[in-house]
N, C-alpha and C positions, 0 to 999 in steps of 0.2 A: 622224075629225079629219084636216083637209087638209094635205097637207105643204107646208112654207114654203120646202122647197130651201134651197140653200146660201146663204149671204150673200155679196153682191157681190164683197168683198176676198176670199173662199176662191177664187172662180172665177177672179178675176184673177190668184190666188198660181198657181194651177194652170196656167192659161195661160202664164203668164211660164215655170215650171219646164219645161212642156211643150216652148218654143221650146229652150230649152237642151239638153234630153235628145234632142229629135229631131235635134240639131245637135252632138253631144258629140264626133264625130270630125272636124268640119271641119277643113279646110286654110285656109279663108277664113272668118276670124271678122266681118268688117266685114258682110256682110250680116246677120248672125245678132245682132249689136249693134244694127243699126237696125231689126231687127225686137223686138229685147227693148224698147228705145224706145219704137216705135210700140204695142206691145202694152200697157206699163207707161203709156203717156201721162204724165199730172201726178202719177202714182202713183210718185215714185221712193222712197219709203220700200218700198213692197211690193218692187220690183225690186232695192233695195240687200239687203233679208231673203231675197230667193228666191235671188238671184245668190249672195251669201255662203255661205248654207246649202248650196247646189247645189256651189260651189267645196270647201268642207269635205268634204263628203261623196263627191265624184267624182274629185278632182283626183289624177291620175296621169300616166305617161307616155303613155297613149293619149288623154287629154284635154286636154293641155297647151296645145295651140293655144288653145283656146275659154277656158280657165281662165287664161291669161296675159293674153286680153284682157279679159276679165271682172275680173280684179286691176287693169287699169288704169283701170276707170271711176271717175269723181271723186265714188264714194259711199263712205260709211263702212260697211265691211263687217266689220270685225275681229271684233265679237261674234258675227254670223252664221256666220261662217268657223268660228269656234271650237263653235258648235253643231254643224253639219254633222260637224266633226271628232270630236267626242264621240259623234254619232249613227252615225259610221260603224265605230266601234270597241264599240258597245254591245251586248250579246247580243242576238240575235233572239227576239222575242215569239213565242211557241208557246202553243197550247191543251192541258190534259192529256190528251188524246185522241191527241194527236202524240207527245209523249212516252211515252205507254204503246205505241203502235203504232212507234214508233222503237225500245223496247227490246225489242218481242217479234220484231221483224227481226233482232235481232242475232244 
């Protein structure tokens, strides 16, 4: 069975997230914002979802320059920010093998 690959929306979401992650410690967010708009094109819904989720998950003192610039975008990101915050505090997913290995190493 041939692989159908990822849906174009998934690929675009990954591309948007990659721009933010690659520039997370920037001192100049303007080129990053321009690149995000260029990457997203007319898919501002995906930009809002990815930027909001990224803010919620990664916002801290080290990423504050970028997250402040992202928060200033004229996009509705409140739900996506909340989702990112929930993901940040959620327990990490592991496999039973990882749990067994961790217990044995203790």
